[in-house]
N, C-alpha and C positions, 0 to 999 in steps of 0.2 A: 432583546430581539434575536431571533435565530437566523443565521445566515442561510439564504436559500440555496447556496451551493453545497451545503452540508446535508447529506441524506438524513431523513428522519428515522434513524435506526431505533432509538429508544421509544419514540412514539409508535412505530410499527409493532414492536414487541408488546407494548402496553395495550394496544388495540386488540391484538390477537389473544393475549392473556385475559383481558376483560371479556372477550367473546367466548371464553371457556376452552380455548385451544391449549394443548400442551406445546410449549415452545422449546425447541432444542436446537443445538448447534450455535456456533459463534464464529461464522466465517466472514468477519468484517461487516458488510452491509446486507448479508443474507442469513436466513435461518429457515428451519422447517417448523410448520405448525400442524398439529394433528388433533383431530377430535372425531371420536367414533370411527366411521369408515372413511372420512375425508382427510387427505394429506395434501398440504399446500406448500410449495416453495415460495417464500416471501422475500422480496428484494426491495430494500429501501434505496431509492435512486433520486437523482436530480436530472442531469442532462445525459450522462453517459449510461446507456442501457446495453448491458451485455447479458443476453438471455440464456445462453448455454443450450445444450441439447437435452432431449428427454421428452416424455409425454405427460409428466405430472403437471397438475394445475399450477399456474403461477399467479401471484398477486404482487403487483408493483405498488409500493407506497411512496408517495412523493408529496411535496408541498403543493398547495392549491395553485400557486402561480406557474407550476410546471405541468399540470394535468393535461391541458390541451396539446401541448407539444409532445408529451409522452404518448398520448393516445394516437396521434398522427404517426409517430415513429413506429409504434407497434402495429398499427393498421397497414403500414407500408410493407412490412415483412410477412412472409408466409410461415406460420408457426404450426407445429404438430401438437400443440397443447392449447387448452383453454386458458384465458387470462382475464384478470380483473385489475382495476386501478382504484386506489383509495387516495383521495386528496386530504391533506392535513393542514389545518390552520395553525397559526402561531400559538394560539391558546390551547392546542391539543385536540380541539373538536375536529371531527373527521366526517367525510361523506364518501360513499361509494360512488365514484364517477362512472365506472363501467363495470358491470357484473357479467360473468359468463352467461351465455344463453342457457335457458333451462330446457331440458328434453321435452 
């Protein structure tokens, strides 16, 4: 059993690698994922969400039981970037809980 207070860093890297992104950087709970023209800052989080500045797309990866709380926290803030949330189950299965709006 994975403790839900430990961010799903390995799971986030595996998800983006499996989706064909080149994963770079090792800044603790965050990394950059790039594929073709798209570059995403990926943050594996639980309850503490520090989003930083910038206008690059963000994807927050968290355990399923943190998804709703994370979405509420992100909705409450005014961001200059698009963001998505991926919820991860204990078995590694994942679901995109919130995708950025499409143009």
